[in-house]
Rosetta silent file (secondary structure, phi, psi, omega in degrees, C-alpha in Angstrom):
SEQUENCE: MLSKHPGRCRFPHGHSRTIEVVLASAELDENDMVCDFKALKLALQEIADRFDHALVVNSEDPILGALSAQPEVRERVVVMPGKDPTTEVLAKYIYDGLAALIASGREYKGSDGLVYRLPNRLQLERVRVSETSSTWAEYAR
SCORE:     score description
SCORE:     0.000 S_00000001
   1 L     0.000  133.314  178.333   12.998   21.163   25.306 S_00000001
   2 L  -104.712   91.106 -171.826   11.348   24.259   23.796 S_00000001
   3 L   -60.315  -25.169 -173.617   13.022   27.169   25.574 S_00000001
   4 L   -91.082   -9.532 -174.747   10.740   29.697   23.900 S_00000001
   5 L   -75.431  133.877  179.904    7.502   27.870   24.825 S_00000001
   6 L   -75.817  -16.402  179.194    5.379   29.421   27.640 S_00000001
   7 L   -98.080 -160.218 -175.952    3.936   26.120   28.796 S_00000001
   8 H   -69.940   -8.854  176.904    5.181   22.792   29.973 S_00000001
   9 H   -68.197  -12.223  176.240    6.943   22.030   26.690 S_00000001
  10 H   -74.398   -7.003 -179.295    9.786   24.190   27.864 S_00000001
  11 L  -100.969  159.525  179.689   10.743   21.351   30.337 S_00000001
  12 L   -57.706  133.618  177.692   12.420   18.100   29.296 S_00000001
  13 L  -159.814  168.342 -178.169    9.919   15.757   27.670 S_00000001
  14 L  -133.448  164.506  175.571    9.782   13.197   24.926 S_00000001
  15 L  -139.366  153.390  165.108    7.754   11.955   21.973 S_00000001
  16 L  -100.071   98.871 -168.763    7.605    8.868   19.972 S_00000001
  17 L   -93.330  157.839  169.359    7.694   10.309   16.522 S_00000001
  18 E  -120.350  144.549  179.289    7.128    8.777   13.123 S_00000001
  19 E  -116.227  129.085  176.583    8.843    9.898    9.939 S_00000001
  20 E  -116.078  141.299 -175.705    7.209    9.682    6.531 S_00000001
  21 E  -128.993  138.264  170.176    9.129   10.436    3.339 S_00000001
  22 E  -113.492  120.691  179.508    7.825   11.087   -0.163 S_00000001
  23 E  -114.907  155.392  176.437   10.287   10.421   -2.950 S_00000001
  24 E  -140.103  158.798  178.758    9.855   10.881   -6.690 S_00000001
  25 L  -158.600  145.104 -177.193   11.790    9.951   -9.811 S_00000001
  26 L   -77.383  -12.813 -179.700   11.303   10.528  -13.457 S_00000001
  27 L  -148.054  158.340  175.350   12.210    6.899  -14.184 S_00000001
  28 L   -90.604  159.042  177.237   12.236    3.490  -12.366 S_00000001
  29 L   -83.156 -171.744 -175.317   15.432    1.551  -11.737 S_00000001
  30 L   -65.525  -20.244  177.742   16.372   -1.829  -13.017 S_00000001
  31 L  -103.728   23.186 -177.918   14.045   -3.388  -10.394 S_00000001
  32 L    52.563   47.628 -174.113   11.155   -1.248  -11.381 S_00000001
  33 L  -133.798  151.358  165.347   11.421    0.831   -8.238 S_00000001
  34 L   -66.289  -46.765 -177.005   11.851    4.525   -7.493 S_00000001
  35 L  -163.619  134.695  173.296   14.211    3.503   -4.686 S_00000001
  36 L   -62.656  117.233 -172.832   14.752    0.274   -2.777 S_00000001
  37 H   -63.774  -18.183  172.764   12.989    1.108    0.549 S_00000001
  38 H   -65.367  -31.838  178.614   15.738   -0.744    2.433 S_00000001
  39 H   -73.853  -38.529  179.123   18.292    2.019    1.431 S_00000001
  40 H   -62.997  -49.444 -179.685   15.705    4.631    2.549 S_00000001
  41 H   -57.480  -44.011 -175.633   15.220    2.851    5.895 S_00000001
  42 H   -68.137  -39.161  177.695   18.945    2.575    6.485 S_00000001
  43 H   -64.636  -43.040  179.918   19.475    6.282    5.573 S_00000001
  44 H   -65.738  -37.000  177.445   16.645    7.369    7.900 S_00000001
  45 H   -60.740  -39.915 -178.521   18.000    5.173   10.614 S_00000001
  46 H   -62.775  -45.446 -179.588   21.326    6.865   10.364 S_00000001
  47 H   -69.044  -51.141 -172.682   19.712   10.305   10.849 S_00000001
  48 H   -69.808  -26.449  179.009   17.085    9.301   13.515 S_00000001
  49 H   -55.976  -27.709 -178.156   19.632    7.341   15.610 S_00000001
  50 H   -61.212  -34.064 -174.522   21.111   10.661   16.626 S_00000001
  51 H   -89.216  -11.418 -179.886   17.903   11.479   18.437 S_00000001
  52 L   -64.129  126.766 -176.983   17.444    8.120   20.332 S_00000001
  53 L    47.975   51.255 -177.430   17.705    8.754   24.026 S_00000001
  54 L  -127.932  158.651  171.951   18.923   12.230   23.378 S_00000001
  55 E  -110.585  121.560 -176.822   18.024   15.666   24.574 S_00000001
  56 E  -103.462  117.079 -175.072   17.413   18.114   21.823 S_00000001
  57 E  -132.632  158.653  172.042   17.953   21.773   22.675 S_00000001
  58 E   -68.881  137.593  174.575   18.203   25.285   21.192 S_00000001
  59 L   -61.476  -20.718  170.187   21.756   26.515   21.018 S_00000001
  60 L   -86.101   -3.571 -179.834   20.568   29.531   22.891 S_00000001
  61 L   -67.411  126.489 -177.847   18.974   27.670   25.733 S_00000001
  62 L   -58.056  -24.378 -177.952   20.708   28.643   29.042 S_00000001
  63 H   -75.349  -14.929 -178.075   20.800   25.033   30.153 S_00000001
  64 H   -56.413  -42.199 -178.485   23.153   24.052   27.323 S_00000001
  65 H   -57.646  -43.757 -178.073   26.214   25.166   29.281 S_00000001
  66 H   -71.289  -36.059 -178.114   25.388   22.904   32.246 S_00000001
  67 H   -69.429  -38.711 -176.046   24.656   19.993   29.858 S_00000001
  68 H   -72.722  -18.438 -179.516   27.785   20.454   27.885 S_00000001
  69 L   -76.956   -8.083 -174.516   29.913   20.454   31.159 S_00000001
  70 L  -113.586  103.844  179.715   28.909   16.727   31.742 S_00000001
  71 H   -51.831  -40.866 -178.693   30.779   14.368   29.417 S_00000001
  72 H   -71.185  -15.528  179.306   28.435   11.531   29.978 S_00000001
  73 H  -100.102  -38.210 -169.875   25.472   13.743   29.004 S_00000001
  74 H   -54.254  -35.968 -177.814   27.167   15.774   26.272 S_00000001
  75 L   -73.474  -10.373 -179.065   27.202   12.848   23.791 S_00000001
  76 L  -117.520   22.683  169.470   23.406   12.544   23.900 S_00000001
  77 E  -109.034  130.716  177.030   22.644   16.231   23.438 S_00000001
  78 E  -110.256  126.012 -170.287   21.611   17.393   20.044 S_00000001
  79 E  -107.045  121.692  176.240   21.959   21.135   19.454 S_00000001
  80 E   -99.254  113.231  177.951   19.669   22.986   17.028 S_00000001
  81 L   -53.341  107.615 -178.893   21.414   26.266   16.043 S_00000001
  82 L    64.277    9.569 -175.356   19.221   29.118   17.111 S_00000001
  83 L  -136.423  142.209  174.131   15.979   27.176   16.889 S_00000001
  84 L   -73.328  145.608  179.326   13.855   25.315   19.404 S_00000001
  85 L   -82.663   70.579  174.374   13.493   21.624   18.360 S_00000001
  86 L   -73.610  166.467  176.342    9.937   21.829   17.252 S_00000001
  87 H   -61.726  -34.801  174.499    8.442   19.171   15.072 S_00000001
  88 H   -61.424  -42.545 -179.720    8.833   21.623   12.242 S_00000001
  89 H   -69.809  -40.552  177.738   12.531   22.168   12.877 S_00000001
  90 H   -66.537  -34.251  173.950   12.998   18.363   13.125 S_00000001
  91 H   -61.398  -47.417  179.451   11.224   17.775    9.829 S_00000001
  92 H   -67.085  -34.053 -178.701   13.545   20.275    8.116 S_00000001
  93 H   -67.564  -45.030  177.296   16.585   18.786    9.861 S_00000001
  94 H   -68.223  -37.637  174.776   15.644   15.276    8.561 S_00000001
  95 H   -57.943  -51.297 -179.635   14.812   16.647    5.157 S_00000001
  96 H   -61.116  -40.593  176.945   18.169   18.344    4.854 S_00000001
  97 H   -65.720  -43.753  178.232   20.061   15.310    6.112 S_00000001
  98 H   -66.960  -37.304  177.841   18.242   12.949    3.793 S_00000001
  99 H   -57.782  -44.253 -178.377   18.676   15.382    0.790 S_00000001
 100 H   -68.316  -40.000  176.049   22.367   15.341    1.448 S_00000001
 101 H   -60.904  -40.584  176.362   22.580   11.521    1.687 S_00000001
 102 H   -65.277  -41.784  175.107   20.678   11.296   -1.570 S_00000001
 103 H   -57.520  -36.372 -177.205   22.886   13.758   -3.324 S_00000001
 104 H   -80.448  -10.263 -173.049   25.957   11.777   -2.283 S_00000001
 105 L    66.233   28.982 -172.818   24.601    8.439   -3.680 S_00000001
 106 L   -49.369  133.488  175.800   25.293    7.022   -0.295 S_00000001
 107 E  -106.929  148.000 -177.591   25.603    3.191   -0.046 S_00000001
 108 E  -134.659  140.166  176.644   24.673    1.065    2.995 S_00000001
 109 E   -98.330  117.405 -176.202   25.493   -2.483    3.762 S_00000001
 110 L   -82.595  167.761 -178.374   22.406   -4.251    5.172 S_00000001
 111 L   -70.074  -10.069  174.043   22.464   -6.963    7.740 S_00000001
 112 L   -81.377   -4.888 -174.291   21.721   -9.410    4.928 S_00000001
 113 L    87.826  -11.770 -177.560   25.192   -8.501    3.444 S_00000001
 114 L   -81.060  158.784  176.862   23.742   -6.794    0.461 S_00000001
 115 E  -106.108  128.129 -176.013   24.588   -3.244   -0.552 S_00000001
 116 E  -114.806  133.958 -179.381   21.817   -0.666   -0.847 S_00000001
 117 E  -126.170  140.275 -179.653   22.164    2.587   -2.504 S_00000001
 118 L   -89.224  108.132  178.523   20.205    5.847   -2.440 S_00000001
 119 L   -61.436  131.154 -178.927   20.177    6.812   -6.152 S_00000001
 120 L   -74.504    0.876  173.734   21.159   10.387   -6.625 S_00000001
 121 L   -82.316   -7.266 -177.084   18.424   10.756   -9.325 S_00000001
 122 L   -65.010  148.217  168.843   15.824   10.687   -6.551 S_00000001
 123 E  -113.309  121.027  177.441   13.791   13.802   -5.815 S_00000001
 124 E   -87.565  110.679 -176.296   12.927   14.258   -2.194 S_00000001
 125 E   -79.900  -52.298 -176.697    9.410   15.787   -2.246 S_00000001
 126 E  -160.597  161.623  173.292    8.716   16.106    1.454 S_00000001
 127 E  -126.138  134.459  175.213    9.352   14.757    5.006 S_00000001
 128 E  -120.848  127.862  177.182    6.548   14.546    7.489 S_00000001
 129 E  -111.842  121.232  179.738    7.265   14.161   11.227 S_00000001
 130 E   -99.484  135.656  178.755    4.402   13.077   13.398 S_00000001
 131 L   -98.770  -40.805  173.450    4.414   14.043   17.067 S_00000001
 132 L  -133.724 -174.338  174.623    1.119   12.225   17.830 S_00000001
 133 L   -65.267  -13.778 -178.884   -1.459   10.334   15.656 S_00000001
 134 L  -121.115   -1.032 -178.994   -3.163   13.615   14.917 S_00000001
 135 L  -133.816  138.715 -179.149   -0.439   16.194   14.742 S_00000001
 136 E  -158.261  170.393  170.906    2.456   16.450   12.396 S_00000001
 137 E  -136.018  144.356  179.620    4.586   18.881   10.408 S_00000001
 138 E  -117.735  147.122  171.473    5.859   18.632    6.861 S_00000001
 139 E  -129.508  129.090 -179.679    8.899   20.212    5.274 S_00000001
 140 E  -143.657  154.567  173.045    9.253   20.433    1.502 S_00000001
 141 L  -104.588    0.000    0.000   11.269   22.661   -0.879 S_00000001
């Protein structure tokens, strides 16, 4: 919900978004890769799962109090501090989350039993979040 929006976007609505990530590295790993994409997929899944079947709201939205009062709803509310959850804000949120996971050298156990790691030598160039096939926002530092 975009509480600051003058049109219909201020009401609850949803999107099927796509996330694109550009990574860089000065060197390739022992498998001749910048990063095993399975590690990237697992990291993005960890971040994106928070938004699945969730309502994303600005911390200043007056509806937040009513939503927080309902325990069964509260767990599926994602609060953006002082910001409306625009595609731009979501791109930055995902960028920041992924950058933190990369910096930590986070490891993931795949369903195949193998361990996948986000090498902390990676450089996160940018994150693009698409709202539709022709509209998107990118965040980069």
